[in-house]
C-alpha positions as CSV (number, residue, x, y, z in Angstrom):
1,Q,67.4,19.4,-56.4
2,H,65.2,16.7,-54.8
3,V,62.3,19.2,-54.6
4,R,62.8,20.2,-58.3
5,N,62.8,16.6,-59.4
6,E,59.5,15.9,-57.6
7,W,57.8,19.2,-58.2
8,E,55.7,18.4,-61.3
9,K,54.2,15.3,-59.5
10,I,52.6,17.5,-56.7
11,H,48.9,18.2,-57.1
12,F,45.9,19.3,-55.1
13,A,43.4,16.4,-54.5
14,S,40.9,18.7,-52.7
15,F,40.5,22.0,-51.0
16,S,37.6,22.9,-48.7
17,H,36.5,25.3,-46.0
18,G,34.1,24.4,-43.2
19,D,30.6,25.4,-44.1
20,H,31.2,26.5,-47.7
21,I,30.6,30.1,-46.6
22,E,30.0,32.5,-49.5
23,Y,29.6,35.7,-47.5
24,L,31.7,36.3,-44.4
25,R,30.7,37.8,-41.2
26,A,33.3,39.7,-39.2
27,E,34.9,37.6,-36.4
28,E,33.5,34.4,-37.8
29,T,36.1,31.6,-37.9
30,I,36.6,29.6,-41.2
31,N,38.4,26.3,-41.1
32,F,40.3,25.4,-44.2
33,E,41.6,21.9,-45.3
34,A,43.8,21.0,-48.3
35,Q,44.5,17.4,-49.3
36,I,47.7,17.3,-51.4
37,D,49.6,14.5,-53.1
38,I,53.1,15.6,-52.3
39,A,54.8,12.9,-54.4
40,G,58.2,11.9,-53.1
41,L,58.5,14.9,-50.8
42,S,58.0,15.3,-47.1
43,P,55.5,17.9,-45.7
44,A,58.5,19.9,-44.4
45,D,59.7,20.3,-48.0
46,I,56.7,22.5,-49.0
47,R,54.8,25.5,-47.7
48,V,51.1,25.6,-48.3
49,T,49.6,29.1,-48.1
50,I,46.2,30.7,-48.4
51,Y,46.4,33.9,-50.4
52,F,43.3,36.1,-49.9
53,G,41.9,39.6,-50.1
54,K,38.9,41.7,-51.1
55,E,38.1,42.6,-54.7
56,N,37.8,46.2,-55.9
57,E,35.5,47.6,-58.6
58,A,38.1,46.8,-61.3
59,G,38.2,43.1,-60.3
60,K,41.6,43.3,-58.7
61,I,42.5,41.7,-55.3
62,I,43.3,44.5,-52.8
63,N,44.5,44.4,-49.2
64,E,45.9,40.9,-50.0
65,D,47.4,38.8,-47.2
66,S,48.5,35.2,-46.8
67,L,48.2,32.6,-44.1
68,D,50.3,29.4,-43.8
69,M,48.5,26.1,-43.5
70,I,50.0,23.5,-41.1
71,F,50.6,19.9,-41.9
72,N,48.0,17.9,-39.9
73,R,48.1,14.3,-41.0
74,V,48.4,11.7,-43.8
75,E,45.1,10.3,-45.0
76,E,45.1,7.6,-47.7
77,S,48.5,8.7,-49.0
78,L,47.5,12.4,-49.2
79,S,49.1,15.0,-46.9
80,V,46.4,17.1,-45.2
81,F,47.1,20.7,-44.3
82,T,44.8,22.8,-42.2
83,C,44.3,26.3,-40.8
84,S,41.7,28.6,-39.3
85,M,41.1,32.2,-40.1
86,T,39.0,34.8,-38.4
87,P,38.6,37.9,-40.7
88,N,38.2,41.2,-38.9
89,S,35.7,42.4,-41.5
90,G,32.8,40.9,-43.3
91,G,31.9,40.7,-46.9
92,I,33.2,38.6,-49.8
93,L,36.7,37.2,-49.5
94,F,38.5,36.0,-52.6
95,Y,41.3,33.4,-52.0
96,S,43.4,30.8,-53.6
97,V,45.9,28.2,-52.2
98,R,49.4,27.9,-53.3
99,I,52.2,25.4,-52.7
100,I,55.8,26.7,-52.8
101,P,59.1,25.0,-51.7
102,N,60.2,25.4,-48.1
103,H,63.9,25.5,-47.9
104,P,66.2,27.8,-45.8
105,L,68.7,28.3,-48.6
106,M,66.1,29.6,-51.1
107,M,67.1,33.1,-52.2
108,R,63.5,34.2,-53.0
109,T,60.2,33.1,-51.5
110,L,58.6,32.6,-54.9
111,E,60.3,30.9,-57.8
112,P,58.0,31.2,-60.9
113,D,58.5,27.6,-62.0
114,L,58.0,26.2,-58.4
115,V,54.5,27.3,-57.6
116,H,51.2,25.3,-57.7
117,W,47.9,27.2,-57.4
118,S,44.6,25.5,-56.4
């Protein structure tokens, strides 16, 4: 209930990746960082995930995957989450970041009213 009470107050302050790469090379590491105002929650109350994949001719994301970001530090009242990814193929990668609750008693990973997208 505490997470539900604070959920609407959460928001992304910024999201970036290392060199602002537009075209990926295979085996090239990308460093991601998200700065998030988590309101009255603790970093353990949320899960920050990068959702990514390639786009097909119809504009749909295919071969989608996700990667959890790890809480790194607090910076000026914002919680900073980071991760690194090394794609095994090059090209254009489409991605978004989502915040979902992190609780062992949740029945489903995604609750429609408890998701924030970057």
